C-alpha positions in Angstrom: -0.1 0.3 0.0 1.3 3.5 -1.0 1.5 6.3 1.6 -0.9 9.4 0.5 2.2 12.0 1.1 4.6 10.7 -1.3 4.9 11.7 -4.9 3.8 8.6 -6.5 0.7 8.6 -4.6 -0.2 12.0 -6.0 0.5 11.1 -9.5 -1.8 8.1 -8.8 -4.7 10.6 -7.1 -3.9 13.1 -10.3 -4.4 10.3 -12.6 -7.8 9.5 -11.2 -8.9 13.2 -11.3 -8.7 13.7 -14.7 -8.8 10.4 -16.1 -5.5 10.4 -17.8 -2.7 11.9 -17.6 0.1 13.4 -20.3 3.4 11.6 -20.6 5.1 15.0 -21.5 3.9 16.7 -18.4 5.6 14.5 -15.9 8.4 17.3 -15.8 5.6 19.8 -14.3 5.8 16.7 -11.1 9.1 15.2 -10.9 12.3 17.2 -11.2 14.5 14.7 -12.4 13.5 12.3 -15.0 15.4 9.7 -14.0 13.1 9.6 -10.8 10.2 9.8 -12.9 10.7 7.0 -15.2 11.2 4.8 -12.0 7.8 6.2 -10.4 6.2 5.4 -13.9 8.2 1.9 -13.7 7.6 0.4 -10.6 4.0 1.9 -10.7 3.5 0.0 -13.9 4.9 -3.1 -12.0 2.3 -2.9 -9.9 -0.4 -2.8 -12.0 -2.0 0.3 -10.6 -1.3 2.6 -13.9 -1.0 1.7 -17.4 0.0 3.8 -20.9 -2.7 4.6 -23.3 -2.0 5.9 -26.8 -3.8 7.7 -28.8 -3.3 10.3 -31.9 0.7 10.0 -31.4 -0.1 11.0 -28.0 0.3 9.2 -24.8 -0.5 9.0 -21.5 -1.1 7.4 -18.3 -4.3 6.2 -17.2 -5.5 3.9 -14.2 -6.0 0.1 -14.1 -8.6 -1.1 -12.4 -6.7 -1.9 -9.6 -5.6 1.6 -9.5 -8.9 2.6 -8.9 -10.0 0.1 -6.5 -6.8 1.1 -4.5 -7.8 4.9 -4.1 -11.1 4.0 -3.9 -10.0 1.9 -0.7 -9.2 4.3 1.4 -11.5 6.0 4.1 -12.5 9.5 3.6 -11.3 11.0 6.8 -8.0 9.7 6.2 -7.7 11.6 3.1 -9.5 14.8 4.7 -7.0 14.7 7.8 -4.0 14.7 4.6 -1.5 18.1 5.4 -0.3 19.5 1.9 
């Protein structure tokens, strides 16, 4: 289970809210391209996200497992979160 105050979890939340996160916008979340690649690889290995291609554009979408993981957290825990 991911901790909610990590960049990896925040990326999952962004994908969950928007439906898809553009691959070319990862530099907005992660300062290091190698770290962004590592996070994406780990999320794919855990089968929480998948790559979606359309019209020569690449984005990341949640898998069913990723959606279930985000929805499994109690709302009270999410509301207490500090940013």
